[in-house]
N, C-alpha and C positions, 0 to 999 in steps of 0.2 A: 504493500500500500504506500509506503514511504517513497519507494522508487517511482511508482506511478505518479505520485504527487509532484515529485521533482521533474519528471518528464514533462508535465503540464506547464512547467515554468518556461519551456521553450516557446509558449504562446506569447510571452511578453514581447520579444522582438517582432512577432507578427502583428500584435496589436499596435505597437509603436509605429510600424510601417503603415498600417491602415489609417491611424489617426493623422500621421504626418501627410499622407496623401490627401486627406480631406483638407487639412490646414494649408497645404501648399498649392491647392488647385487654383489656377488662374481665375481671378474674379471676372475678367472681361469675356471669358469664353468657357464653354463647357468641354474642356479638353482633359478628360480623365486620364488618358494615356500619359500626357505630359506630367500630370500630378503624381502618378505612380512612379514615373522615372525620376522626377526630382526627389521624391520621398526616399526611394531606394538609394540614391546617391548620398543623400544627407544622412540617412540612418547608418549605411555601411561606413561612410567616412567617419562618422561619430564613433562607431564601434572600434575602428582601427585606432583612432586617436585616444580613445578611452583605454584600450589595452596598453598602448605605449606609455601613457601617463601612469597607470596603475603599476606598470613594470618598474618605472623609476622609483615609485614609493614602496616597491616590494609587496604589492597588494594583489598579486595573482592568486586569488583564493575566492571561494564561492560568495562570501558575504558582501564584499565591496561590489562585485559584479551584479549581484541580485539587487542591491540598493540602487545602483546606477540605472538598471533597467526599470525598476519600479518608478524612479523619478522620471525617466524618459517617457514611460507609458502615461503617467499622470500628467506630465507637462504637455505632451502632444495631444492627449485627450482633451485637456482644457482648451488648447488652441483650436482643435477641431470643432469643439462645441461653440466657441466664440465665432468661428468662421461660418458655421452653418446658420447661426442666428441672423446673419446679414446677407444671406444668399436667397435668391428666388427658388421656387420649387424645382424639383428634378425634371429634366427634359423627358419628353415622351419617348418610349421605345419604338423603333421603326420595325416594320416587317422586313425580316432579313432577305426574303426571296429564296427561291429553290436552290440556286447555286451556292449562295452563302450558307444556307441552312445545311446543305449536304456536306460542305467543308467543315462546318462547325461540329457536326455529328462525328465525322471521321476523325478529326483532330481531337475532339473532346474525349472520345473513347480511348484514344491512344494515350493522351495525357493522364487520364484516370488510371489506366493500366500501369503507367509508369509510377504513379503515386502509390498504388498498391505494392508494387515491387520495391519501391524505395523504403516504404515503411516496414515491409516484411523482411528485408534483407539486412544482414550484418555487413559492415565494411569488409570487403575482400579484394580490393584493388591491390595489385602487386606493389606499385610505388608507394601507395598509402601505408601499407604495412612496413615498408622500409624506411620512409622518411616523412611523408606528408603528415601522418597522424602520430608518428613516433616523437616528432619534435614537440607536439602539443603536450605529450606526457612529460617530456623533459621540462617544459615551461612550468607545468603545474607542480612538479616535484621541487623545482628550484625556487618557485615563487617569483620568477622573473623570466622575461623573454630574451635575456642576454645570451651570449655565446656559452657553450658548454663543451666538455670533452666528448668526442665521438670519432669513430672511424668512418662514419657515413656522412661525408662533408656536405651532401645535398641538404642535410638538415639545417646547415648554416648558410650555405651559398645562395639557395633559391629564395627569392622574395616571398614573404609569408602572408600576403593579403587574405587569401581564402582560409588559411589556417588560423589567422587571427579571428576571423568571423566564427570559425568552428570552436575556437577557444571559449568564446562566450557561451555557446551551447554546452560545451563540456562542463563548464563550471556551474551553469544553471541547472543542468540535469544530472550531473554526476557520472555520465557515461556517454556512449557514442550512438545511442538509439536514434536521435534525430539527424545525424550527420549527413545522410544521403539526401535529406530534404534541401540542403543548401543548393546543390547543383540542379535539383528539380525546379526550385524556385527561380534559379538563374536562367534556366531554359525558357520559362514563361516570360520572364522579364526581357530576354533577348528577342523572343517572338513578338512581344508587344512593341518593342523599339523598331524591329524590322517592318512590321505592319505600318507603323506610323511613318517611317521613311517612305514606304511605297505611296502612302497618301500624300505626302509632301511633294512627291515627284509627279503627282497627277493621277494616280490610280484611284478608282472608286472603291466602294466597300468590298466588292468582289475581289479586286486586285490586291487590296490589303490582306484579305483572308488567304488569298492564294500565296502571297509572299510568306505569311506566317506558316502556312502549310508546308511550303517548300523547306523552310527552316526546320520546323518541328518534326517532320517525317524523315529527315535524314537519319539513317541508322546510327551514325556517330553521335548525333545529338540525343537520340533516344537512349542509347547505351550510356552516355555520360550523365544523363539526367538522373540516374540511380547510383551514381558513383561518388566517391570522396576525392576525386581529382579536382583540378582547378581550371580545366579548359573551358567549360561552359561559363564559369564565373567571369573570367577575363573576356570571353566573347560577349557576354551581356553588357559589360561596361563599354566595350568598343561600339556595340550597336547603339547604346544610349548616347555616346558621344556623336555618332553619325546623325541621329535624328536631331540632336541639339545643334549640330553644325548646319543642318539644312534650314533651320530657322533664320539664319543670318542672311539668307538670300533676298529678303524683302525689305528689311528695315534695320537701322542701326541696333546693335545688341544692347539689351538692358542689363542691369546688374544681376538680376536673378538668372538670366541666360548665361552670363559670363561665369558666375559662380558655379552653376550646374555643370558647365563644360569643363571648368577647372577641376571640379570634384571627380568627374568621370575620368579625366586624364590622370589624376593622381591615383585613382583606384586601379586603372589599367597598369600603371607603373609598379604598384606595390603587389599586384596579383601574379603576373606572369609576363616575362619579356617578349613572348611571341605575340602578345597583343600590341606591342609598340609598332610593329611593322604595318599594321592596319590603322593604328591611331594617327601616325604621322601624316599621311595624305589627308585624313579627315580634318586635322587641325590646319593644314595648309589651305584646304578648301574654305574653311571658315574665315581665315584671315584674308584670302583673296576676295571673297564675297563682301566682306566689310570694306576693304580698300576700294573696290569698284564703286561703292556708294560714297566714297570719300569720307568714311567714318574712321578717322585715324585714332581718336581717343579710345574707342572700344578695343581696338587692336592692342594698343599699349597697355590698357587695363588688363586685357586677357593674357598678354604675355606675362605680366607680373603675377596675375592670379594663378595661372597654370604653374609657373615656377614655384610659387609659394605652396600650392596644393601638393605638387610632387615632392617638394622638400619636407613638408609636414607629414605626409602619409608614407612615402617611401624612403625619405632621408634617414630615419633612425635605423632601418634594417640595412641599408647600404653602408652606413657608417660602421655597423657591427661587422659586416663582411670586410670592410676596409681595415678595421682594427685587427682582424684575425689574419688576413691574407695579403695585406698591403695594396689591395685593389678592391673597389666596390663591386667588381664583376667576378671576384673569386680567382683561383689560381689560373695562370695562362693555359695550362694543359687541359683544364676542364672546359674553358671557353672554346678552345680550338676543336675539341671533340664534337661540339654541338653546332658551332657557327661556321659558316663557309670561310675559307681562307683564299679562295679565288673569286674575284669580282669583275673579271673581264666579261664583255657582252656574250661571247659564245658559251662560257660556263654558266652564266645566269640563264641564258636561253635553255640550255639542256636541263639545268636543275628545275626550272619552272615547268618544262614539259614533263619531267618525271613526277613532280608533285601532282600535276593535273592528271597524269595517266594513272596514278595510284588511286585517285578518287573514283576513277571510271571502271575499276575492276568489277566483273560481274560473274555469274555462274557460267556464262558462255565462254569456254576456254579459248575457242578460236578467235573471238573478239579480243580477249586479253592478249593473246599472242600477237595479233595484228597491231594492236596499239603499242605494245612494248617494242616490237620490231621496228615500227615507224620511228619511235623515239631514238632507238639505237642507230638507225640510219641517219637521222638528223645529226646526232652526235658525231658520227663518222664524217659527215659532210662538212661540219664546222671544225673538225679536228679536236674534239674533246672526248676523252675516255668516259663512257657512261658511268663508270664506277671510280672516277677520279677521287682520291681521298680528300681533295680540297673542297669538294661539294657533296661528299657522301659520308654518312656516319659509319664508323669503322666496322660494325658488325652487320652491315646491310649490303646486299648485292641486288642491283637492278637487272631485270624487272622482278618485282615481288609477285607473289601468287596468292596472297591471302585475301579472299573475297568474303569469307564467312563473317557473320556478325559477332565481332569481338571488340570490346570497348577500346582496346589499344590500337587496333589496326583496321577496323571496319571501313570499307569504302562507301560511297553514296553516289552511285553512278547516275541514277535518274535525276537527282537534285543537282549534281554537278553539271550534267548536260543542260538542264534548264537554266542554270546560272550563266553558262557560256552563251546560250541563246539570248538570254536577257541582256547580256553585255553587248552583243552584236546589235540588237535592236536599240539599246540605249545610245549607242554611237550614232545611229541613224536618225534619232529624234532630237531636235534642238533642245527641247525642254530638259531632257535627261543627260545631255552630252557632258555637261560639266561634272555631274555626279559619277558618270561612267568613267571619267578620267580618274576619279578618286578610287574606284574599284580597281582599275588597271594599275594605279600606283600602289595599292595595297598588295596586289598579286605580285607586282614586280619587286617591291621591297622584300616581301616574304621570300621570293625566289633568290634574292641577292644575299640573304642572311641565314636562312634556315637550311641546314644540310638535309638532303633527302635521306630518309631512313624508313625502316619497316613500320615504325610507329608514327609516321608523319601526318597521317590523315587528320588526326585530332589536333595537331599543332597549327593547321591552317584554317581552323574553324572561325577565328576572327575575320579573316579575309572573306570567307564564305558568307558570314552573316552580313557583312557590308554589301556584298553582291546580291544577296537574296531579294531585296526590294525590286531590283531590275527584273528578276524572273516573274514576280507577281505583276509588275507593270506590263511586261510583254505578253503574259498569258491572258490578261484581261483584254488587251488590244486584239488578240486572236478571237476572243469571244464576241467582239463588237464589229466584226467585219460586216459590211452592209449587204452584200449579196447572200441571199438566204442559203443557197446550196453550199457555198463555200463556208458560211458561218456554221451550218450544221456539221459539215465534215470536220472543221477545225474544233468545234465543241466536242465532238466524239473523240477526236485524237487527244485533246487536252484531258478529257475525263479518263481515258485509258492510261495515259502517261502518269497522271496524278495517282490513280489507283495502284499502278505498279509501284510507284515510289512509296505510297502509304503502306502497301503490303510488305515492302522491305523493312519499313520502320516497325510494323507490327511483329514481323519475324524476329527482329532484334530484341524486342521486349519479351516476347513469349518464349523464344528459343535461343537467345543470345548468351554470350559468355562475358564475364563469369557469373552472371545472375540471370535466371530465367523463371518465368511464371509456371510453365507446364513442362511435362516430359521428364525424362530421367535427369536427375540433378536439380529438379525444381526446388525453390526456396521452401516450399511447403512439405518437402520430403526429407529435409535435412535439419539437424539441430544447429544451434548457433555456432558451435565449434567447427563442425563440418563446413558450414557456409564460409567461414573465415578462411579456410584452407583450400578452397576450390582451386586456386592457382598452384598450391603445393600439397596435394592430397596425401602424398606419402609421408609428409612431416607432421600431420595433425596428431597422430598418436605419439610421436616422438616428443613433440613440444609438450604435450600433456604429461607424459612420463617425467620429463625434466622438471616441470612445475611441481608435480606431486612429490618428487624426490627432494626438492628444495624445501617444500612445506614440511615433509616428514622429518627432515634434519633439524628443523627449528631455526635455521639460519635467518638472521635479521638483516644482514648486509650482504648483498649478492653481487659478485663481479660478473660482467658480461664481456665476452670476446666474440665479435662478429666479423665474418669475412664478406667483402664485396657489398652487394645490396641485399643480403639475406635479412630476414625479418626480425625486428626488435619489438614491434608493437604488441604481438600476442603475449610476450613475456611481461610487458609493462601493464597490460590491462588485467592479467591474472595475478600479478604480484604487486598490486598497488599498496598493500600493507607492508611491503618490504622496501628497504632502501636499495635501489639498483644503481651501480656505478660502473663506469667503463674502465676496463683494464688496458685499453689502448686508445690513443687519440691522434688524429691527424689535424687537429685545430691548434695552430700556434698560440701559445699563451695559456692553454688550458690542458695541463698535463693529466694523464690518467691516474686513477687511484692505484695504490700499491696492493699487490695480491695478498700481502700479509695482513691487510686491513679488513679482509672480507671473510665471511663464514662459509661461503660456497661460491662456485664458479659455474656458469652455464656458457658453453662454447657452441656457436652455430657456425660451422665451417669445417676446415681441415683439422682433424684431431691432432695431427703432428704439430700443427701451429699452436694448438692449445697446450700441448705438453711443454713447449718451449717457454711458456709463460707461467704455468702452474708449477710449484715445487715438486720435486721428484717423489717425495714421500707422501703426497696426497693420494687419496683413493679416486681412481678414474672409473667412470661408468660410460662406456661407449654405447649409446642407445641405438644409433644408426649411423651411416656414413657421414651425416652432417651434424648430428646433435650429440653432445657429450656433457656430462656433469662431472664436477670434481669437488671433493670435500677434504678438509684437513684431517689429519690423524686424530683419533679419539683422544 
């Protein structure tokens, strides 16, 4: 009962967001989408700043966070009440029409299925068990979000925007039950921003829903919406920045618009670097639109505001990385492993083609081979090795062949093709040409910086979200062709294509990996521990045995030895009543604990490596080839 009551505390951020949306709704217009976007930016930015402030005071504990959210809920509730008092009645609902209603039903059922899966699933993403969620437990144990000793430097190097938001849920609820809901909510926010962008470009209601459907039915989006990664979170902030930038086309920016854009830019920066490649063209577009209106002061104000927002939201985490590694971007070797080191036009062309080709993979093997061969031929024609290490992540070999719905690698061929079509149409229409250049800029910047890799489809979701409004715009134009025979033919084609894309999205939710609703391995056929180890099923029993041995020994201070990116998080959540310390560290200035100071050791990795750290007279228990425990002599 206590646990259930604490889980309900996760409603405080949701209530704060709802109240803030009412309070921030523009008084001169009934723009509910803009109100939600502004509220999401304000609440998320406030949550990041709150965590940073409480860390300085060493208040990373449940009570200060609970009091902060109670104050935020009550404050925004009062502002919402005052705001509603001075507003006219609610606008009348419009008849959606058959096209919009059909899209709403298809998308609504998909989103509802994702919600069920998100609530029913335990976090089981591979990277999350290694570093996304593991660093949250370090913060809670230390009472601070400062640097700490670890061999998994991703826990320190990568910006922590999404994890800081999860930290609030962790401290409010005492566990990770609501963690999947962050990305689910981010998917909805991203779709809302995408639809609003389509409307700003001239699409009607049908075009806006079509744009949202293209975004939400993409299998990569559907799979990420039940995950504890951060790709959808950064994608949502980029999409919010895009719709805010489009507001600058008609009039000089106001302070609320500037502050919202600055907040979105800061949240992108603190969440994931892959979002910056799509954000940069968006900010340039906003500035050019203002300068064309001879609005020089708003541009100056925006430059200062964006700089301050980035400094306030991302600055502390970048400074911590700078303190540890001498650079805010981490060790040079780590950066070079992920970012391109070749930036000549032929290399960028080949890298971009490979990134696009990976999103187009389908069950039709002949089509996959044809697309891959075409890219290889282009690479040969321009004199670039298609697997040049300067543009290829070291463990990846092009062309990849993974088309099945997996959250790390799933392609989205129908949606990607529609985005490419929308981009072509956007270039041909004067009204959308400027925004289409933003899309091309996002794609070009991504190709120039992000190395191709097996796991790259999720990394280009920010650019995909920026492009999705053009797909909705183009599809609606197809439905409005004047000639009846052509219109009916195009309408049928659009319906077939959208249903195929939606079917792929449904397959991802119902049969995808590592979470699925039905079939063998469904979340309803596994217990919590089995769900967590779907990515490493052979280690579920071994981890449990190690945890049981530590508990049986009575050890209070437990040393950890982990190789590579093997999982720390399962040990942390099961041994929260023990003090866990690292016996190795790759973080300068944060030495590991001495093995003589611990009562037990758990090694995840090479047992011989463990023997070199643990004294020879300790008792070793090799549980399996990866998991070993060691205890001092009685």
